[in-house]
Each structure stands twice: as C-alpha cells, then as structure tokens.
C-alpha positions as CSV (number, residue, x, y, z in Angstrom):
1,M,-0.2,-0.1,-0.3
2,E,1.5,3.4,-1.1
3,S,1.9,6.0,1.6
4,E,-0.1,8.9,1.8
5,L,2.1,11.9,0.0
6,L,2.5,14.7,2.3
7,F,5.1,16.8,0.4
8,D,5.7,18.3,-2.9
9,D,9.4,17.5,-2.6
10,V,9.9,13.6,-3.5
11,L,13.1,13.2,-1.4
12,L,11.5,14.4,1.6
13,Q,8.6,12.2,1.0
14,I,11.2,9.7,0.9
15,L,12.7,10.4,3.8
16,H,9.7,10.7,5.8
17,D,8.3,7.3,4.6
18,Q,11.6,5.7,5.6
19,G,11.8,7.6,8.9
20,L,15.4,8.5,8.6
21,L,14.0,12.3,9.6
22,R,12.5,13.4,13.0
23,D,9.2,15.1,13.0
24,D,10.8,18.3,14.5
25,Q,13.8,18.1,11.8
26,I,11.3,18.1,8.7
27,E,9.4,21.0,10.7
28,T,12.7,23.0,10.6
29,L,13.9,22.1,7.2
30,L,10.1,22.8,5.7
31,A,10.7,26.4,8.0
32,E,14.2,27.0,6.0
33,Q,12.7,26.0,2.7
34,E,9.8,28.9,2.9
35,E,12.9,31.4,3.6
36,S,15.7,30.5,1.3
37,A,13.9,28.6,-1.5
38,K,16.4,25.6,-1.6
39,S,15.7,22.1,-2.1
40,A,15.0,19.6,0.3
41,R,18.2,17.7,-0.9
42,D,20.6,20.7,-0.2
43,L,18.9,21.5,3.4
44,V,19.5,17.9,4.6
45,V,23.0,18.8,4.0
46,D,23.4,22.7,5.1
47,L,21.4,21.8,8.4
48,E,23.7,18.6,9.1
49,F,20.9,16.3,9.5
50,M,22.8,13.8,7.0
51,E,26.2,13.8,5.1
52,E,25.9,14.8,1.0
53,D,27.1,10.9,0.6
54,E,24.5,9.6,2.9
55,V,21.7,11.5,0.8
56,L,22.9,10.5,-2.7
57,E,23.2,7.0,-1.6
58,I,19.1,7.3,-0.6
59,I,18.3,8.9,-3.8
60,A,20.6,6.0,-5.7
61,G,18.3,3.6,-4.1
62,Y,15.1,5.4,-5.0
63,L,16.3,5.4,-8.7
64,G,17.5,1.6,-8.6
65,T,21.0,2.9,-9.7
66,Q,24.6,3.7,-8.2
67,V,26.6,6.6,-7.0
68,I,29.7,6.7,-8.8
69,N,33.3,9.1,-8.1
70,L,32.8,11.4,-10.6
71,P,36.4,12.6,-11.1
72,A,37.8,9.4,-11.2
73,T,35.5,8.4,-14.0
74,E,37.0,8.4,-17.5
75,I,34.8,9.7,-19.9
76,P,35.4,9.6,-23.8
77,P,35.5,12.7,-25.7
78,D,32.8,11.1,-28.3
79,I,30.3,10.8,-25.0
80,L,31.1,14.2,-23.8
81,H,30.2,15.5,-27.4
82,S,26.9,13.4,-27.2
83,I,24.8,16.1,-25.5
84,P,25.1,19.7,-26.4
85,A,26.4,22.0,-24.1
86,S,23.2,23.8,-23.3
87,T,21.7,20.7,-22.1
88,A,24.4,20.0,-19.8
89,R,24.6,23.4,-18.3
90,M,20.5,23.7,-18.0
91,Y,20.2,20.4,-16.2
92,N,23.2,20.3,-14.3
93,V,24.1,16.7,-15.8
94,I,27.4,14.8,-17.2
95,P,27.2,12.0,-19.9
96,V,29.0,9.1,-18.6
97,D,28.1,6.2,-20.9
98,M,26.2,5.7,-24.2
99,T,24.8,3.0,-26.4
100,A,22.9,3.6,-29.5
101,E,19.4,3.4,-27.9
102,S,20.2,4.9,-24.4
103,I,22.6,7.5,-22.3
104,T,23.5,7.6,-18.8
105,L,24.0,11.1,-17.2
106,A,25.3,11.7,-14.1
107,T,23.3,13.9,-11.5
108,S,23.4,15.3,-7.9
109,D,19.8,15.4,-7.3
110,L,16.2,13.7,-7.9
111,V,14.7,14.4,-11.7
112,T,11.3,15.0,-12.1
113,Q,9.4,13.1,-14.5
114,A,8.6,16.2,-16.2
115,I,12.5,17.0,-16.6
116,L,13.0,13.0,-17.5
117,E,10.6,13.4,-20.8
118,E,12.0,16.5,-22.0
119,L,15.6,14.8,-21.7
120,R,14.5,11.9,-23.8
121,F,12.8,14.2,-26.3
122,V,16.0,16.7,-27.0
123,L,18.5,13.5,-26.9
124,T,16.1,11.5,-29.2
125,R,17.4,8.3,-27.0
126,E,16.6,6.9,-23.7
127,V,17.9,8.1,-20.4
128,G,19.3,6.7,-17.1
129,F,21.0,8.3,-14.2
130,V,24.1,7.5,-11.7
131,L,24.4,10.0,-8.9
132,A,27.4,12.2,-8.1
133,R,28.0,14.7,-5.6
134,E,27.2,18.2,-6.4
135,E,30.2,20.0,-6.6
136,D,32.0,17.4,-8.9
137,V,29.0,17.6,-11.3
138,R,29.3,21.5,-11.5
139,T,33.3,21.0,-11.8
140,C,33.0,18.7,-14.6
141,V,30.1,20.9,-16.4
142,N,32.7,24.1,-16.1
143,Q,35.7,21.9,-17.3
144,Y,33.9,19.9,-19.9
145,Y,31.3,22.7,-21.2
146,G,32.8,25.9,-20.2
147,D,34.7,28.4,-22.1
148,T,33.9,26.3,-25.4
149,S,30.5,25.8,-24.6
150,E,27.6,26.8,-26.6
151,S,26.7,30.4,-26.0
152,V,23.4,32.1,-27.5
153,N,25.1,33.9,-30.1
154,D,26.9,30.4,-31.0
155,M,23.9,28.4,-31.5
156,L,22.3,30.7,-33.7
157,S,24.7,29.9,-36.4
158,S,23.7,26.5,-36.7
159,L,19.8,26.9,-35.5
160,E,18.4,27.9,-38.6
161,E,20.1,24.2,-40.3
162,D,18.5,22.4,-37.8
163,F,15.2,24.4,-37.9
164,E,15.1,24.1,-41.6
165,R,15.7,20.3,-41.1
166,A,13.0,19.7,-38.3
167,T,10.5,21.6,-40.4
168,A,10.9,20.1,-43.4
169,G,12.7,22.8,-45.1
170,D,10.0,25.2,-45.7
171,G,11.7,28.3,-46.0
172,A,8.7,30.6,-46.0
173,D,6.8,31.9,-43.0
174,L,5.0,29.2,-41.2
175,D,1.1,28.6,-40.8
176,E,-0.8,27.9,-37.7
177,E,0.0,24.2,-37.9
178,G,3.4,24.9,-38.9
179,I,4.1,27.1,-35.8
180,E,2.8,24.5,-33.3
181,E,4.8,21.9,-35.2
182,A,8.2,23.9,-34.8
183,A,7.3,24.8,-31.3
184,G,7.9,21.4,-30.3
185,S,10.8,20.9,-32.4
186,T,14.2,20.1,-30.9
187,P,16.3,23.1,-32.3
188,V,13.4,25.2,-30.7
189,I,13.2,23.6,-27.2
190,R,16.8,23.8,-26.9
191,F,16.9,27.3,-28.1
192,V,14.4,28.7,-25.6
193,N,16.4,26.7,-22.8
194,L,19.5,27.9,-23.8
195,V,17.8,31.6,-23.8
196,L,16.4,31.3,-20.5
197,Y,19.4,29.6,-18.9
198,Q,21.7,32.3,-19.9
199,A,19.1,34.8,-18.8
200,I,19.2,33.4,-15.3
201,Q,22.8,33.0,-15.0
202,D,23.2,36.9,-16.0
203,R,20.9,37.8,-13.2
204,A,17.8,38.9,-15.6
205,S,14.9,40.2,-13.9
206,D,12.9,40.1,-16.9
207,I,13.4,38.5,-20.5
208,H,11.9,40.5,-23.4
209,F,10.7,38.5,-26.5
210,E,9.6,41.0,-29.4
211,P,8.9,40.4,-32.7
212,F,9.1,43.6,-35.0
213,E,8.2,43.9,-38.8
214,N,11.7,43.1,-39.9
215,E,13.5,41.4,-37.0
216,F,12.9,39.1,-33.7
217,K,14.7,40.8,-30.8
218,I,15.6,39.1,-27.3
219,R,16.5,41.4,-24.7
220,Y,17.7,40.9,-20.7
221,R,16.6,43.3,-18.1
222,V,19.8,43.5,-15.5
223,D,20.0,45.7,-13.0
224,G,17.4,47.8,-14.2
225,S,19.0,48.2,-17.7
226,L,18.0,46.1,-20.9
227,Y,20.6,44.4,-22.9
228,E,20.0,42.9,-26.3
229,M,21.2,39.6,-27.6
230,T,22.1,38.9,-31.1
231,P,18.6,38.4,-32.7
232,P,17.5,35.0,-34.0
233,P,15.8,34.5,-37.5
234,K,12.8,36.5,-38.0
235,R,10.9,33.1,-38.7
236,L,11.4,31.8,-35.1
237,A,9.6,34.5,-33.4
238,G,6.4,32.4,-33.5
239,P,7.6,28.8,-32.8
240,V,9.6,30.3,-30.0
241,T,6.5,32.3,-28.4
242,S,4.3,29.2,-29.1
243,R,7.2,26.9,-27.2
244,I,6.8,29.6,-24.2
245,K,3.2,29.0,-24.0
246,V,3.1,25.5,-24.0
247,M,5.6,25.5,-21.2
248,A,3.4,28.4,-19.5
249,N,0.3,26.0,-20.1
250,M,-1.2,28.6,-22.1
251,N,-3.9,28.4,-25.1
252,I,-1.4,28.6,-28.0
253,A,-3.9,29.2,-30.6
254,E,-5.3,32.3,-29.0
255,R,-3.3,35.0,-30.4
256,R,-5.8,38.2,-30.4
257,L,-5.8,38.7,-26.8
258,P,-3.2,38.9,-23.5
259,Q,-2.6,36.0,-21.6
260,D,-0.9,35.2,-18.6
261,G,0.6,32.2,-17.5
262,R,3.9,30.7,-15.1
263,I,6.8,28.4,-15.8
264,N,8.4,26.7,-12.8
265,L,11.9,25.4,-14.0
266,T,14.7,24.1,-12.5
267,V,17.9,25.5,-14.2
268,A,21.3,24.4,-12.6
269,G,19.8,23.0,-10.0
270,R,17.7,26.3,-8.9
271,M,14.0,26.0,-8.7
272,I,12.7,29.3,-10.8
273,D,9.6,30.6,-11.0
274,L,8.9,32.5,-14.4
275,R,5.7,34.7,-14.8
276,V,4.7,35.4,-18.4
277,S,3.0,37.7,-20.2
278,T,2.1,37.9,-23.9
279,L,0.5,40.6,-26.2
280,P,-0.9,40.5,-29.4
281,T,0.8,43.1,-31.7
282,Q,0.4,44.7,-35.1
283,S,2.4,42.2,-37.0
284,G,0.1,39.7,-36.1
285,L,2.8,37.8,-33.5
286,E,2.9,38.2,-29.8
287,S,5.3,40.0,-27.7
288,C,6.3,37.9,-24.6
289,V,7.9,39.1,-21.6
290,L,9.2,36.8,-18.7
291,R,9.6,38.2,-15.1
292,V,12.3,36.0,-13.4
293,L,11.1,35.3,-9.8
294,D,14.3,33.6,-8.2
295,R,13.5,33.0,-4.3
296,S,17.4,32.4,-4.0
297,T,18.1,35.4,-4.9
298,V,15.7,37.4,-3.1
299,Q,16.4,37.8,0.5
300,L,13.1,38.8,2.2
301,D,14.7,40.0,5.6
302,L,14.7,43.8,6.5
303,E,18.0,43.7,7.7
304,N,19.2,42.7,4.1
305,L,17.6,45.7,2.3
306,G,20.3,48.3,2.7
307,I,18.0,50.2,4.8
308,P,19.7,52.7,6.9
309,E,20.0,52.2,10.3
310,D,17.5,54.9,11.7
311,V,14.8,54.3,9.0
312,Y,15.3,50.5,10.0
313,H,14.7,51.0,13.5
314,T,11.5,53.4,13.0
315,F,10.2,51.0,10.3
316,S,10.7,48.1,12.7
317,V,8.7,49.8,15.5
318,D,5.7,50.6,13.1
319,I,5.0,47.6,11.5
320,E,4.8,46.5,15.0
321,K,1.6,48.7,15.6
322,P,-1.8,47.4,16.1
323,N,-3.9,49.7,13.4
324,G,-3.1,52.0,10.5
325,I,-1.9,52.4,7.2
326,I,1.7,52.0,5.9
327,I,2.4,52.9,2.0
328,V,5.6,52.0,0.2
329,T,6.0,54.5,-2.8
330,G,7.9,54.5,-6.2
331,P,7.9,53.6,-9.8
332,T,7.6,50.3,-11.3
333,G,10.4,48.2,-10.6
334,S,11.8,50.1,-7.6
335,G,11.6,47.1,-4.9
336,K,8.2,48.1,-3.1
337,T,7.0,44.6,-3.4
338,T,10.3,43.2,-1.8
339,T,10.1,45.6,1.0
340,L,6.4,44.8,1.8
341,Y,7.2,41.2,1.7
342,S,9.9,41.8,4.2
343,A,8.1,43.8,6.4
344,L,5.2,40.8,6.4
345,M,7.9,38.1,6.8
346,R,9.2,40.1,10.3
347,I,5.7,40.2,11.6
348,N,4.2,36.9,10.4
349,T,3.8,35.0,13.4
350,V,1.6,32.4,14.8
351,E,-0.4,35.1,17.0
352,R,-1.2,37.0,13.7
353,K,-3.5,36.4,10.8
354,L,-2.1,38.0,7.7
355,L,-4.0,38.5,4.4
356,T,-3.0,39.9,1.0
357,C,-4.3,40.5,-2.2
358,E,-1.9,41.4,-5.1
359,E,-1.6,41.4,-9.1
360,P,-0.6,38.8,-9.4
361,V,0.7,36.9,-6.2
362,E,4.9,37.2,-6.7
363,Y,6.2,34.4,-3.6
364,D,4.4,32.2,-2.1
365,I,4.7,32.7,1.9
366,E,3.9,29.9,4.4
367,G,1.6,31.2,6.8
368,I,0.0,34.1,4.8
369,M,-3.4,33.5,2.8
370,Q,-2.6,35.4,-0.4
371,V,-5.4,36.0,-2.9
372,P,-4.6,36.7,-6.6
373,I,-6.6,39.7,-8.4
374,S,-8.5,39.0,-11.3
375,E,-10.7,41.5,-13.2
376,A,-11.8,38.5,-15.8
377,T,-12.8,36.8,-12.8
378,G,-14.7,40.0,-10.9
379,N,-11.9,39.6,-8.0
380,T,-11.3,43.2,-8.0
381,F,-9.0,44.8,-5.0
382,P,-12.4,46.4,-3.3
383,I,-14.4,43.3,-3.5
384,V,-11.7,41.2,-2.3
385,L,-10.9,43.4,0.5
386,R,-14.3,43.4,1.8
387,A,-14.2,39.7,2.1
388,F,-10.8,40.4,3.9
389,L,-12.7,42.1,7.1
390,R,-14.9,39.0,7.3
391,Q,-12.0,36.8,7.2
392,D,-11.0,38.1,11.0
393,P,-7.3,39.4,10.0
394,D,-4.7,41.4,12.1
395,V,-3.1,42.4,9.0
396,M,-3.8,43.4,5.3
397,M,-1.8,43.9,2.2
398,V,-3.1,45.6,-0.8
399,G,-1.1,45.0,-3.5
400,E,-1.9,48.9,-4.6
401,I,-4.1,51.8,-3.9
402,R,-5.8,52.5,-7.5
403,D,-8.8,54.4,-6.6
404,L,-10.9,55.8,-3.9
405,E,-13.1,53.0,-3.2
406,T,-10.0,50.7,-2.5
407,A,-8.7,53.8,-0.5
408,Q,-11.5,53.9,1.3
409,I,-11.9,49.9,1.9
410,A,-8.2,50.2,3.6
411,I,-8.9,53.5,5.7
412,Q,-12.2,51.6,6.8
413,A,-10.0,48.4,7.7
414,S,-7.4,50.9,9.8
415,L,-10.2,52.5,11.6
416,T,-11.4,49.1,12.8
417,G,-8.4,48.1,14.2
418,H,-6.2,46.4,11.5
419,L,-2.7,47.4,9.9
420,V,-3.0,47.7,6.3
421,F,0.2,47.6,4.0
422,S,-0.1,48.8,0.4
423,T,1.8,50.7,-2.3
424,L,1.3,54.1,-4.4
425,H,2.5,55.2,-7.6
426,T,3.9,58.6,-6.8
427,N,7.6,60.3,-7.1
428,D,8.2,60.6,-3.3
429,A,6.8,59.8,0.1
430,A,5.0,63.5,0.9
431,G,3.6,63.1,-3.0
432,S,1.1,60.0,-1.7
433,V,-0.8,62.2,0.8
434,T,-1.8,64.8,-2.0
435,R,-2.4,61.5,-4.3
436,L,-4.6,60.1,-1.9
437,I,-6.6,63.5,-1.3
438,D,-6.6,63.8,-5.1
439,M,-8.3,60.3,-5.3
440,G,-10.9,61.9,-3.0
441,V,-9.7,60.7,0.4
442,E,-11.0,63.1,3.2
443,P,-7.8,64.8,4.8
444,Y,-9.0,64.0,8.2
445,L,-9.4,60.3,7.2
446,A,-6.0,60.1,5.6
447,S,-4.3,62.0,8.8
448,S,-5.8,59.7,11.3
449,T,-5.1,56.5,9.5
450,L,-1.6,56.7,7.9
451,E,1.4,55.7,10.2
452,A,4.3,56.1,7.8
453,I,5.2,56.6,3.8
454,V,8.6,54.8,2.5
455,G,9.6,56.1,-0.4
456,Q,12.4,54.2,-2.6
457,R,14.1,53.6,-5.7
458,L,16.9,50.9,-6.5
459,L,20.3,51.9,-7.5
460,R,22.9,50.0,-9.5
461,V,25.7,49.1,-7.2
462,I,29.6,49.7,-8.4
463,C,31.5,46.5,-9.5
464,D,34.0,45.5,-6.8
465,R,36.3,44.0,-9.0
466,C,36.5,47.0,-11.2
467,K,35.9,49.8,-8.8
468,T,37.7,52.9,-9.4
469,G,38.2,56.1,-7.4
470,Y,38.4,59.7,-8.5
471,S,37.9,63.0,-6.7
472,P,34.9,64.7,-7.9
473,D,35.1,68.4,-9.0
474,I,33.0,71.4,-8.4
475,T,30.1,70.9,-10.6
476,I,29.4,67.5,-9.7
477,L,29.2,68.7,-6.0
478,E,27.1,71.6,-7.2
479,Q,24.7,69.2,-8.8
480,L,24.4,67.1,-5.7
481,E,23.9,70.1,-3.8
482,I,26.8,69.1,-1.4
483,T,30.0,70.9,-0.3
484,A,33.7,69.8,-0.3
485,D,33.6,70.3,3.5
486,E,31.0,67.4,3.3
487,V,33.0,65.2,1.1
488,G,36.2,65.6,3.1
489,D,39.1,63.3,2.0
490,R,36.3,60.4,0.5
491,E,36.9,59.5,-3.2
492,F,33.9,59.3,-5.2
493,Q,33.8,55.7,-6.9
494,Y,33.1,54.4,-10.2
495,G,33.1,51.0,-12.3
496,S,35.7,50.8,-15.2
497,G,34.5,48.0,-16.5
498,C,35.3,44.3,-16.5
499,A,34.1,40.5,-17.4
500,H,32.8,39.9,-13.7
501,C,30.0,42.6,-14.6
502,S,29.9,42.2,-18.4
503,N,31.6,45.6,-19.0
504,T,28.8,47.6,-17.5
505,G,30.7,48.8,-14.2
506,Y,27.8,47.6,-12.1
507,R,26.9,44.6,-10.2
508,G,23.7,43.7,-8.3
509,R,21.3,46.8,-7.1
510,R,20.8,48.6,-3.8
511,G,18.0,50.7,-2.2
512,I,17.7,54.2,-1.1
513,Y,15.2,55.1,1.0
514,E,13.4,58.0,2.5
515,Y,10.8,57.5,5.6
516,L,7.9,60.1,6.3
517,S,6.7,59.5,9.8
518,V,3.5,60.8,10.4
519,T,3.6,62.3,13.2
520,D,1.4,65.2,15.0
521,P,2.8,68.4,13.0
522,I,2.5,66.3,9.7
523,R,-1.0,65.5,10.5
524,E,-2.1,69.1,10.9
525,L,-0.6,69.7,7.8
526,I,-2.7,67.0,6.2
527,N,-5.7,68.4,7.8
528,D,-4.9,71.8,6.3
529,R,-4.8,70.3,2.8
530,S,-1.1,71.4,2.3
531,P,0.7,71.1,-0.8
532,T,3.4,68.3,-1.2
533,L,6.5,70.9,-1.0
534,V,5.1,72.2,2.3
535,I,4.8,68.6,3.9
536,R,8.1,67.4,2.3
537,E,10.0,70.5,4.0
538,K,8.2,69.9,7.5
539,A,9.1,66.2,7.3
540,R,12.8,67.2,6.5
541,E,12.8,69.8,9.6
542,L,11.7,66.9,11.6
543,G,14.8,64.8,10.5
544,M,13.6,63.0,7.0
545,R,16.4,62.4,4.6
546,T,14.9,62.8,0.9
547,L,16.0,60.1,-1.7
548,R,19.0,62.7,-3.1
549,E,20.2,62.9,0.4
550,D,20.1,58.9,1.2
551,G,21.7,58.7,-2.5
552,V,24.6,61.2,-1.8
553,R,25.3,58.7,1.4
554,N,25.4,55.9,-0.8
555,I,27.9,57.6,-3.2
556,L,30.1,58.6,-0.1
557,D,30.0,55.1,1.0
558,G,31.2,54.0,-2.5
559,Y,28.3,51.5,-3.2
560,T,26.9,53.7,-6.4
561,T,28.0,56.6,-8.6
562,V,26.8,59.9,-9.4
563,D,24.9,59.0,-12.6
564,E,22.8,56.6,-10.9
565,V,21.9,59.1,-8.0
566,I,21.1,61.8,-10.3
567,R,19.0,59.6,-12.6
568,Y,16.8,58.3,-10.1
569,T,16.4,60.9,-7.7
C-alpha cells in the first residue's frame, strides 16, 4: 500500500516514509525551505541532518542506480560531445556512458518526471542516471562545457539549419499548424532553454521576446537596464513564443488576446518561477515578457535591504503597531513588493492572521493567505478587501491603492483595528498624501490612519572588481547640492568595466529610502490640505532624509555612482 503524499518534494517524502528524519527536523527543514527556497536535498546537508554521500545513496536506492566517483571516471570525448553544452548546463548533468539507444547521465539530485521526458525528447534516446556529488558535477560541467560551451550567439549559426531540417525545409513563414509543430521541435526547445539559462545566469529580472516587422529581438533586463542579444531569425518568433506558451500552460491557438501564465523551472539546480505575459502586436505575432522570480536571490529580510539604520529601527517599530496604514511608494521596479514582503515576514507569527491581495501573487509565503486579483473573474481589489474584513485578519496587504473605493476600504480596515500595508505610484513619500486626497480621500481620514510612508528607488551598485576612485570636481558637487567640506577626503567611485560585470561597471542593486513618519505636525498639515512641498519640508525639519540625500550617502560610502543618483532622484 502506497504511503500518503505529504510533501511536494519527492526526497522529503522518501526521508519521511523511511523514518530517516524526525518530525522536528522535518518542521525545521520546511521552515528553512520557505525562507530560502532551497531544495530538501540541499537543506538536509546544510542543516547537517545527513552527509551528502548518505543523501546520494538514498536517492540512488530510490532510482535503482548507483553513486559514482565522477572525478575518477574516465569519459571518452565522443560521449562528452553526445549532448549539447546548453543541455549539460541547463540540467546540470554529465554524460558518462552511451549506447545506440540510451545515454547515462550523472546528476546530483532526484530528476522529476517532466525533466526526464524533456531530456528524452531533446536527446532523442532513452535516459538513465547515476548519482555524483554536486560539486563534482558542477566542476565537470564547467570543465567540459565551460569556455567552449555554446553561447546563444554560437547556437544561432547552427539553429537555422537544424530548424530547416526539423520543419521539412519550408523556408516561408509558417502557418498556424506549422508554428505549433515547430514549437515542439528539438532545435526550438534547445534554443528556448538556452536563452532562459543564459538570462538566469546573467541575473536578469525580465526576458523580452519582441517580434518587429523585420526582426525578432530578445532582450534581458539586468540591474534595471535592458541589454540586447544577437537577434535570432525572424521566422522563429512564432515557434519560440508558442514554445513558451506551451511551457506556461497557455492557449497557443489564442493569439488575439493578452494572456498570463507561469512556468516553474529547475535551472542548474535552482528552482525558478517565471511569470509569463503575452501581448498581441500589429505584426500578428505576440510580444512575450517573462518576469524572473528567483527566490534564491531575493532575501526577504529587512536586515538585507540596505535600509539606513535609523530608518530600519523606526520602520521595525511601525510595522508592529496594531492598526494604521503603511504605504511604500515609488515607480515600477523600485523594489516596493520586496520591502512589503520583508515587513510581512518580520511580523508573520502564530499570533497574527495575515492576508494579502496582489496582482499577481509574486512569492508564496507560508502562513500568509494570499489572494490573486483577477479582473476577468471579478476578483477586484475592493471586492477582495471587503471579503478580507470578514476573515478576522490582523494585518492586510493591498497590492496597490488605485482608486477611491480601494482607499476607503483600506482606511475603514485601519479604523476598525487592522494594520494595512499598500503601495502607491508617486515620485516621493510626501506626494503620496496629495495623491490620496486627489483620489477623494477626506484629509481627516488620511491624517488619522496614515502611520508611515516609505519612498524608495533601486540604484545599481558599483562592481567590486573594477571599482575605481576619483576626486569629484565642483560641478558634480553643485549638482548633488553638497560642499567639499561634506565630502572631506573621501573619493567618489565608478566601475571601469570588467568581465565580472559584463563591462557595465555595475553588479547588483541597492535601495535608497526616504521615510516620512506621520507625526502630529504632519497630521496638521494634511488636515490643512497643505501642498506636497510644504509637507516635504516639514518632514525634513523633523529629520527625514530625501531620496537624493540618501543617494549622496551611498555615493560617499562607495556603493554607487553620481550618474545613478542623478538619474533616479
């Protein structure tokens, strides 16, 4: 009789069924998994519940295979060349044996049925597995498929030939049936996998597939800036987009309406969540954008956001209040959602009931009821918020206050003893007050419910490996509105560009913040309908640093450049 499935992670289920982990160890592991999004295999070793070799033996026993010493295994060149470099890197596997009908791959983790089927299709033969240590597999992948591995640019030169062969040499634009057939062809699957792999390795936050009249562009957004890769043949636009829609369980026959979907993918041993959006264009093809949600690179901890110490302490106190409204403001892509999630994680305890409504839900967090907003099904912010009030919550998060109705319900929730988090799209913290009043919120309601407003931006961080110092001239200091005395003997920094940062001079991003505490003097100004400028100046008198001033602090501390601060503040 099969055991009851209690866990999504197959290895965790095996360890539970075989009694190899105690209940308290499983609870600890699940809690850590929620925080870090690591696999059970990695966490069992990290938490020192088992040695890696023990875990490998358990997986090998489950798969009916063996554990090998990969560095001591001699692999003939013809076997190494039997799989594309893109496949080896994407799935983190090494071929160790091969026959005419099958191939044996060394891996360091359990392989899901979906990945097994995909590997069978891409490699056009039966696939078997042996287990090896993770570090050994990674080292071999880098050794055998490193500098000489296919890049997207290299692959494009052979892709057209493979594509012609796979689609019976039809050189004209494909019809609907031809596009669907081509989307399932090996060269297209390999190409899409390689594009996704390279984007994730380059730390891209978004991947854009853009069909134009005469070309098909692919661009990555890294640290807030878009970078274009060598464009593939235009006739691949339909098959590539259809392949992505298949992966996202979307309707590939529907090309006249926008669609949304999600892809869960394991890339080089990391679980990646991709949010997919398609949009019909004038050309008859669809623009496709993938938002990369990599839980392993997002640290949902207030301590890791780079918030200034004084702001961090004030914010930590405010989010513990029993009621009120806390707003995070800034343009799209400024890190508002990450800040809100980090705050929710801090106060997510057994004693509190937390509810969120978002469009869409970006990260699944254990212990928080998360509701996706969908205009198509009638699940709008006001409707969901009203339902929230009947769910006995302590804390509510509203993805965005867009209209008077949503604002009024958020205020009502605050007045009836709930703490409400939300976002607004305004230029600065003080502007949020004016925006609420412009929506139609009565000033006395805004002043009595608002507790704090956080304004933020994300600036690119100078690459550590090519950081170069220089002395700023008087023109730069005037632009930043600071004096030579304030700078003292500190040098300004910039990145000269190197391989580590793809010659951009930047690697990673960091937040800058302004924190407007809604104290009694600010409440009086709100009640008097004072303009944004007056509220901002009063807040500065009371100790608020503006975004520009916090940006200057980051320049003087050597984190970012003058260009970044002037561009975003």
